[in-house]
N, C-alpha and C positions, 0 to 999 in steps of 0.2 A: 628199587629203593628210590624214594623221593629225594629231591635236592635238599630239603630241610633235614630229613633223616640222615643223609650222608654228612651234612655239615655238623649236625649234633654229634654224630658218631665220631667224626674226625676230631672234634673239639675234646670229647671225653677221652678218646684214645691218647691224645697229646697229654692230658692231665694224668692218665693212668701210667703212661710211659715215664713221666717225671717221678711219680711215686714208686713205680716198680714194685707194687705190693704183691705178695704171694697170691692173694685173692685174684688180682687182675690176671696173673699168669695162669692160674687154674681155669679161669673163665676162658682165656684164649685157647688153652689146651682142649677144653670141652667143645668150643666152636669148631676147632680144627678137626676134632673127631667127628662132629656132625657132618662137616663137608666131606670127610673121607668116607662116611657111610652112604654118601650119595643123596643127602637131603638137598632140596632145592635151595639155590642162593637166596631166594626171597624169604624162605622159612628161616634160614640160618641168620641172615643179616637183618631183615626187617622185623622179625619176630623175636627170636632168642637173643640176637646180638643187641638189638635196641633195648629190650627189657633189662638185660643184664649189664651192659656196658654204659648205656646212656642214662638209664633210670636208677637201677639198683646200686651199681658200684660207687658212684659219687656219694649217694646217701649213706651207704655202709661205711665208706671211708671216713665221712664226717662223724659217724657214730662210733668210730674206733675199731671197726672190724677190718683187719688187714689180711686175714687168711680164712679159708673156707671153714675151719673148725670153730671160728668165732660166730658162725651163723647158727644160733639156737632158736628155739621156739619163741622166746621173748623178743629177739631181734626181728624175727619174721613178723610177729604180730605188730610190733612198733612200726615197721615199714608199711604194712598193710593199712594200719590206722592213718599213717601219714598220707598215703595215696588217697584215702577216702575223705580226709578232712582238711588237709593243708592245701592252700592255693598252688596250682601248678603254673606252667608258663603262660597260660591264658587267663590267669587270675582267679581260677576256681579249681576245685578238686577234679580229678579225672573221674570218669563214670565207673560205676560198679562193674560193668562189663569189661572195660579196659583193665581195671584193677584185677579182676579175675584172671584175665589172660596173662598179665605180667607176673602175678603170683604163681600161676601154673608154670611159667617158664623158669622161675627160680627153683621151684620144687623138682622140675625135671632135671635141672642142672645138679641139684643136691643128690638126687638118686644116682646120677652118673658118677658123682664124686664118691659116693659110698661104694658103688660097684667097682671103682678103680682104686679102692683102698685109701682114699684121701679123707674119708669121713667115717666115723663109727655109727652115727645115728642121724637120720634125716629129720630136720626140724618139722614139727607139726604145728598147725594153726587152725583157727576157725575159718571155715569156708566162706567165700563171698557169694551171697545170693544175688545173682544177676537180675536186673529188671526184666519183666516179661515184655517183649517187643511185639507189637501188633503190626504186621506188615500190610501196607496198602498196596497190594500187588496189582499188576496190569491184568485187566480182564481179557478174555479172548476177543471180544469186540474191539477193544482198544488196540490189540495187536493187529487185527485185521486192518484197522485204520492206518497204523504205522506202515504196514506193508503196502497198502494202496497208495499212500502219499509218496513213497519212494520213487525216484525218477529212473533208476537203472535196475537191471536184473541182478547185478551184484548186490545192491543195497537191499532189494526185496528178499534175496536169498539169505543175506546176513540176518535180517529180522526173523525170517522163518526158521532158520537153523537154530538160532538162539532160543526162539519160542518153543520149538518142538523137540529140542534135545536137552535143554538146561545146561549145556556145557559152559565152562567159564570163558571169560573174554580172552584170556591168554591161550586157552585151548583152541578157540575159534581161529585166532590169528596164527596158530601153529599148524593148522590143517594144510595139507599139500594136495596137489592134483590127484595123486594116486591113492589117497586115503579112503576113497569110496570103494568098498569091498563087498563081497557076497559070502554068506554062509547059508548053506541049504536053500539056495535061491532066494535069500532075503537080504535086503540092503542094510549095510552098517557103515558107520564112519569109524575109522581107526583114530582114536583120540589119545594124545599124549598129555597126561595129567601131571600133578605135583610129583616131584622126584622122578620125572620121566617115566612114570608108570603108564602102561598102555591099557586101554580098554576098548571094547567095541560098543558103540552107541547105536541103537536101532534108528533107522530113518525110513519107516515103511512107506510114507507118502512122498518123501523127498528124493528117493533114489533116482528115478528117471530125470527129475529136474536138475539134480547136481550133475548127472552124466552129460546132459546137454550143455550145461554151463562149462564143463571142462573139456569138451570135445575139441581135439586139435591142439591141446596144450600138453606140455610134458615137463616134469621135474621142477615145478615151481610152486610157490605158495598158492593156495586156493583163492585167497583174496589179496589183491594187490591194489595199490593206489591208482586212481583214475588218471592222474597226471604223470607224465614221464619226468624223471630226474636223471640228468646226465645220460640222456638217450635211452633209458630203459625204465620200466615200471618196477618200483620197489614194493616190497611187502607192506600191506596196510599196517600202521602202527596202532598202539593202544590209544594214544591221544587222538589219532584220526578216527578210530572206532567210536570213542566216547563223544567226540564232536558230532559225528554223523547221527548217533542215536539221540543226542540232545536236540539236534536240529529237526529231526523227524518228529520228535515229541512236540516241539513248538508248532510246527507246520500242521500237525494233526489236531492241534487244539487240546491236547491232554494236559490237565492242570497238575496232576501228581508228578513227582520226580521221575523222569525217564532216564535210565542208565543201563549199560549192558548187563550188570549183575541182577538187575530187576527181572530180566527174562528168566533167570535161573529160579528165582523165587516163584515167579508166575507159573513156570512149568511144574515145579514140585507141588504147588498148591493145587493146580488143575489135576495133576496125576493122582494125588491122594483123594481129592474130592470125587474122582471118577472110579475109585476103588482099587488103584494100583497097590500091589503088595509093597510095604515100606522097604523090605529087603531088596526087592527088585529096583525100587527107586534109588536106594543108596548105591547100588551097583552102577546104575546108569549115571548118577551124579559123580561117582568116583569117591564116595565116602567109605571109609574103612569100618564104620560102625553106624548105629542108628542114633547116636547122641545128637548129631547135627540136625537130623530129621525131627527128633523130639523137641529140641531147643527152639528151632525156627518156625515150626509149623503147627504150634499149639493154637494158632488163631482160627483153625478150621472150626466151623460152627457145628452145633448139634444137628442142624439140618443136613450138613454134608455127611456126617456119620450115619444119619438115618437113611439118606439116599443110597449110600454105599451098601448098607445092610440090605436095603430093598432089592438092589440089583443082584446081590448074592443069593438071597432067599426067595426071590420072586414075589 
């Protein structure tokens, strides 16, 4: 959770504590149930908690809604309209994509309330059509430049693993020395995703290279900081990873935005353009459905589709 998110959340929690509305209590019960179900802290606090406690609850309280049964379709549509049209903290309405996410969080909460006997009917509303986002992804040539400019094998391997697996930044940072494994004499990385769900990600070219990198090491994170702190090397942090990737992008002369998550988009784009089955891709990326694939990679051109078909049918 960012410092700003934490500050906003604490401020709204103080306000909610003062009002002690039944709606605020129901939201807290829902979030507690999410934590008990094993959802990641980031999902519960940064997504559901922020949308419900920081954004929706103050607005609903001002609108006179003090309990979950006050949330009907009319209230839902008024809140959605407010998000899309009224100036927010930055002086302008939030994006359609953000609005869609916050409304989805509210609907998920309402379905939970209905399943737990708190609500008879879930409010319905008009869906938010998100804008189509065209991703300016890193090319394979640009990735080669990033790897070539890196000064250490640690940094070169970070670039290559991100580029050739599409794993999330948090998943990369969570890798341990013993996570390189074999199945049927093929190399995989054991990756811990959202909700601590584990999956095997193939590393057909990187297996021997990772094995050399971890030789002689035991029981520690795969990637640690280069400088020692308090006499030992600490695990590489997210801010350290982001700084590293930005620096490599500048040194390589790449004009587009270079950040860790960009490698995930680049991997998926490259895999789809080379004809990878979307179901296999979703499994590698740790998606539970094809929705994210369909939403994020509609930028693939007709030439990509033609080339993929040509490879299939010769």
